[in-house]
N, C-alpha and C positions, 0 to 999 in steps of 0.2 A: 824911099818906099820899097824898092827892090830888096834892100838889105833886110827890112822888117819882114817881108814876105819869105825870104830865105830862112830867117830865124824861125818863122812860124812853121815852115815845112819841116824843119829839123826838130821841132818840139817833141814829137813822139819818141825820139832817140835820146833825149836829154833826161837828166834826173837820176841816172844810174851812178851812184857815188863810187862804186868800186866793184870789180869782179872777184876780188880776193877776199877770203874770210877775214873778218875783223872782230874784235872783242866788243862785248856790249858796254865796256867801260870807255869806249872811244869818245871823241868829241861829239857835241850835240849834233844830231842829224840836220841836214838842210830842211828848210820849211816844206819843200816839195821834194820827196825822195824819187818818186816815179811820176813822170808826166803822163797822165791818162785820166780820163778819156772823154771825147765829145760824144754826146748821146745822139744816135741816128746812124744811118749808113749811106755811103756814097754821097757825102755832103760836099757841096761846092764851096770853093774858097775864093775870097776876094782877090782879084788881080791874077788868078791862075785859072784861065778858062778851061784847060783840058785836064786838070787834076781834080780827082775826087778823093775824099778822105773818109776812111772807116776805121774805127777802133774796135774791131771785133776779133775775138779769139775763140778757141774751142778747147774742150777738155783734153783731147789728145795732143794738142800743141803745147800745153803748159809745161814749163820746165820746173826744176826744183827751186824751192825758196832760198833766196840769198839775202842775208841781213844787209840792208841798205841798197839792195837791188843789183840786178844783172840783166843784160839784154837776153840772156838765155832763159829768163823766166817766161818770155812770150806773153806778156799781159795784154788784157783787152777786156771787152764786155762779153759776158756769156749769159744766156738766158737759162733760168731754171724754173721748173714748173711750180715749186713751192717757195722759192725765194725771189722770184721775179728776175729782173736784170741785175747782174752782179758785176761791178767794176773791180776786177781783180787787182789792178794797180792800187786803187784806194784801199782795198782790203789788206794787201800786203804792207802798205805804208803804216796803217794803224797797228798792225801786229808788231812792226819794227819799233814804232814809237812806244808801244807798251813795253817791249823788251828793254829799250833804252831807259825809260823812266823807272822801271823795276830795278835796274842796276843802280840807279842813283838813290832810290829809296832804300834799297838794301844796304848800300854803303854808308848811308847817313841816318840809319835808324837810331832814335834817341836824340836827334839833333834838329835844329832849325837851320835851314839853308835856302839859297836862291839859285835859280838857273836862268840865265839870259837866253831867250829863245829867238833873238833876231827881230826883224821888222817885217810885218805883214798887216797893212792897214794901220800901223802904229807899232811902237816898240813893245815887246812882250816880255814880261818877267814872271816866272813861276816861283812862288814862295811856298815852302813846305815846312811842316813841323811833324816829325814822325815819332810816334810813341815807341819806346823801347820794347813794349809788349807786343807789337805787331808781329804776327807769325807770317810765314811765307805766303800763305793764301791771301791774307789781308793786304800784304804788300803788292801782290799781283793784281788784286781787286782794285786797289787805289790807282795803280799804274794804268789799268785799262780805262778807268773812269776819266782820268786826266787826258789820256790819249783821245778818247771820244770827244771831250770838250775842245781839244785842239782842232779836231776835224770839223766840229761845228763852227768854230771861229773861222776856219778857212772858207767855209761856205758864206759866212757873213761878210768877211773881208772882200772876197771877190765880187759879191753882189754890189758892194759899195765902191768898187773901183780898183781894188788892189790887183796887181798882176805880176807874174814872174818876169816877163819880158816887157820892157818899156814900150809903150805904144801898141801893145797887143792885149786888148781887154779880155778878161776871162769871165765876164758876166754870162756868156753863153753857156757856161757849165755850172754856175752857182745854183745851189739847191736843186740840182738835177734829181729826178725822182728815184734814181738808184743809189745816190751817194750816201745818204744817212744810213741806210740798211747795210750797205757794203762796209762803211766805216765801223759801225758797231760790230758787225760780224768779224771784221779783222781784229778789233780790240779783244773780243771774246776768244777768238782762236789763239791770239798771241798770249793771253793769260793762260789758256789751257796748255799751250806749248811750254811755257815757263814752269808749269807745275808738273810736267811729265818728267820721266827719267831719262829721256833722250836729249841730245844736244838740240838747241833751239831751232836751227835751220832744218834738221832732219824731222823734228816733231812737227814743224809748220808744214812741211811738204806732205807729210802723211795726213795731218788733220785737215788740210785744205782739200786733198783728194777725197777723204771720207765725207767731208761736209758737202762737197759738190754732188757726190753720189746720193747722199741723204736728201738733198734738196731737189733731186732729179734734174740735174743740169742736162741740157740737150747736148748731143755728142758732136755736132758738126757746125761749121761756120754758116752753112746754108740754113740750118734750123734757127740760129740766132737772128740771121737776116730776115727770115720769115716772121719771127716774132716782132722785129723792128718794123717791118712792113705793115703788120697788123695794127700798129698804133700810130702810123704815119698820118699826119694832118689832124691828129688828136693830141698826142703828147709832143710831137716834134714835126717840123716841116722842112722841106728842101727849097722852099720858095725864097729863102734868104741864104746868104753865103757866110761861112765862118770868116771872122769871129763875131758876127752879128748876134746880139742877145736874143733876137727874135726867132732863132732856130728852135729854141725850147718854147713850146706852147703851154706846158704845165710844169709846175715846180713843186717840190716837197717842202712845205713850211711847217708841217705838223711834226716837229722833232721833239721827242720826249725820251724818258728813260726806257720806255718800251716802244717797239716799232713793229709795224706790219709791212710786208712787201707789197709793191704795186704789181698786180698780176694781169696778164693779157687775158681778156675775157674769153677769147675764142678757144682757149685750151680747157675751159670748163672745169677748173679747179676751184672748189668752193672756198677754201681758206688756205693761206700760206702759213709758213712757220714764223711765229712771232719771236722777237728777240727782246731781251731785257738786260740792261747793264746794271750791275750791283751799285747801290747808292749808300750802303751802310757797312760799318765794320761788324765784328762779331758781337759787340755789345749793343748794337743798334744805333750807334752814333753816326750821323751823316758823314760821308767821306769828305764832303767839301768843307768840313770844319778843319781838315788837316792841310788844306792848300788854298792858295788864291792865285788865279791866273789873271794878272792885271795887265791891261793894255792902255797905253797912252795914245789915244786915237788921233789920226791925222785929220786934216780939215775937210775931208770928203764926207765926214759923218755929221749929220744935222743935230749936234748936241743940244742946242737951245730948244729945238722943236721937240726932241724926244724926252729930255729930262727936266724935271721941275727945278728951277734955280740951280743949275749945275755949278759946282765950285771948282771943278777942274775937268780936264778931258780924259781922266783916268777912269776906266770901268773894270769890272771883273766878270767872272763866269755867271754870276747871278743876274747880270744885266743883259745877257744874251737874248733872253726871251723877248724883251722890249724891242731890240734891234730886229729880230726876226719878224715880229708882228708888223713893224713899220715896213720892212721889205715886202711882206705879203700884201700890205695895203697898196704899196707902190706898184707891185706887179699886177694886182687886180685892176687898178685904175688904168694901167697901160693896156690891159686886155680889153676892158670896156671901150676905151678910146679907139683901139684898133678895130673892134667889132663895129 
């Protein structure tokens, strides 16, 4: 048990693949590039009575973007008046996934190919067929769409029991209210960085800074902590200890191609900035006609309950909605039972 707790304490420092520059053509990124973040502040942890955990950063602390991560990035959660809470680690991850997938799409234009994406709630295989006619913008658009799908799968997988470290469940962060918005924003910024004239890392550093200013991100740790405090016992609670799934009182299951941020009411901002991920190529063809993200599910998923006469345990991105609906129903039942 002590070993598990030690691993858990070290989690915020894991996930940084390298501090050195790497090419976008390198091997497939790990399923979790940056380990971040538990929603809340000064959270208590099981078995560690005098330790409290906060994943909060501030604009002035953020370092330059590094492809596949670096401790110098100083990631964490930052509150913004028009974008709600932003998980900068999640955001950077999806930007990097967009860059990696773009490199694979660009190299294999005019071909059909597969990428093995490891194991997360089941073995994942991405199959693609890229038209020779795809221009650079369409390639980046497709990469961003797939990167966002991968982020949605991560939320699904962790809700159903997948975890990075054995015996340390991650359901406490599944479908956290800031995750989907942060993930989509990261994919969009990654796409924009790829289409700029600057090197990817330099472009991401600039674009992230500009976007935080546009979304009116608060400047200090204390201001984000104040925003966290404003939704305590509504969105999250410290009545439970990490890694209890009951730390989160509300979750974001309404995940679509367009998203609205969750805003703290006390700041009196009428409407946040909506985000939309592109779903079509230049001709109007749906982008998911060019790829299939197939997952052979493990036995934690109730296949027979969810799917009518399932012939196998293999699903794809078109089945995500059904899994999310079931997760929402389970979460609602749990909330009613707790109440």
